[in-house]
N, C-alpha and C positions, 0 to 999 in steps of 0.2 A: 617471323614475328607477324602476328596477325594485325590486321588493319580495320578499324571500325569506321563507319561512315554514318552519321545521323543528320537529319534535317531538322532545323529548329528556327523559330522566328527570329528576325533581325533583332528584335527588342530582347529575346531571351539571350541571344548570343552577346549582345552589348553587356547586359547585366552580368553574364557569366565572366566574360572577359574582365570586367571591371573587379569582379571578386578574385579571379584566377591570377591577376597581377600581383596581388600580395601572397600568392602561393608558389610563385616561380614561373607563371604563365600557363597557358592553356593545356598543354600536353602534360606537364608534370602534375598539375591540378586533377585532371581526368585521371591519370594512372593511380595517383593516390586514392581518390574516390572509389575506383574500380576495385583496388587492392582492398579497401576497407569493406566494401560490399561482398566481395568474395571470401573474405576470410572470416566473416561473422558466423554465428551459429546456424543461421539459415541458408548458408552457402550451398549451391546445388551444383553438382557436376553436370556438364552438358547443357543442352538447350532446355528451357523451361517448356514442360508439357502444354502450358496454357497457350502458347503462340499458335495461332491457327496456320494450316498449311496453306501456302499460296499455290493455286491452280491457274496456269496459263492455258487457254483455249483460243484457237485461230477459227474464224467463222467467215463464211463468204459473205458478201456484202448483202445478199438476199436474207441469209439466217440473222446476220446482225441487225438489219431493220426489224426482223420479226421479233428478236430478243428485245430491243428497244421498245417496241410497241407493246409488248406483253408486259414488259416491266412497268412502263408508264401507266398502263391499265391498272396494275396492282399497286401504283404508288411506291415503287420500289426501284433501286438502281438495278442495272443489268446485272451486276455481281451479286447483289442480294437475291434477285430473282433466280438466277442459275443456281446458287447455293441452296435455295428453298425446293427446287426441282430435285437436287442431289439429296437433300435431307428427307424429303419425303420418300423418295426411292429406297434409301438406305435404312431409314428409322421409322417410317410411316407417321411422321411428325407433321402436322399442319403448320403453315406459316401464315399469318394473319396480316391484312393491311391494317395500318395503324388506326383507320377509323372503325374498323370492324373490331379491332382489339378492344377500343374504348367501348363500343357497344355491348361487347360481351361482359367486360368488368361492370358495366351499368346493369346488364341483366343479372349478373351474379350477386350484386348488392340488393336488387329487387327480390331476387328469390330469397336471399337471406332475411330481407325484412318481412316476406310473407311467412318464413319459417318461424321466426320470432313470434309473430301474431298467432300462428297455428299453435305453438307451445303454450302461449299465455292462455288462450281459449281451452286447450286441453287441460291445463292446470286448473282453471276456474270450474269446468265442468266436473272435473274429479274432485274438488273440494267443497263445491257449493250444493246446497240442497235447493232444486228449482221446482217450481210448478211446470206443469205440462207444456203451457203455451210459451213460457220463458224459455224452457229447455228446448222446445222445437226450433224456436228462433235462433237460439245459439247454434243448434245443430246444422241449421240453414246457412248459417254465416260461415260455419267451419267448412261446410262442403263447398261453398263458393271459394273460399280460400284455396281448398285442396285443388279445385279446377284451375285456378289462376296459377298455382304453384305449377301444377302439371303443364299448363301452356308455356310457361316460361322455360321449363325443363326441357320440353320438346323443341323450343325456339333454339335453344343452345344447342341441342343435339342436332337440329337440321343446319346450323350454321357450321359446325365441325364437319358434318357430312359433306356440305357443299363446298367447303374448304378443301377437304381430301379428295373430293371428285375433281376439282379444278386441277390438282396437281398430278392427276392420272395421265398416263400417256395418250395423247391424242392421235386417233388414227389418220 
């Protein structure tokens, strides 16, 4: 017979025990709940695929200190940092510090804002009949927006390139 162990807060345990008392106790109530969950239409055999694999690695004291230093510098836990190294090696995906992620989200919003402005200007230029000086002024504004948009796109590319370079194997 299988044995399940879970860790829950004292508060949750107390509330569950109070409920389970009317159901015949903790074990019968848990068995009944598990039976209901496993017999439903979404019941899946085996272990769910969503559960991440756990990897245990033993490190020397020197490597452990190095891992802790690198992880702290990136604002990550040592486990998250090690997983990011593996993720980059296996998938080539970047892992961003939270503050960098926020900056990239802000850049994306800024690029979107500029793109909306460029579309509005292009629409106006296509539908309006303008005199030479007014048209030249609008074209200059459109060119300035294009350069600003290019700068933001380049900054996003540099951020990703810098992040990917960080995760490359160090000599």
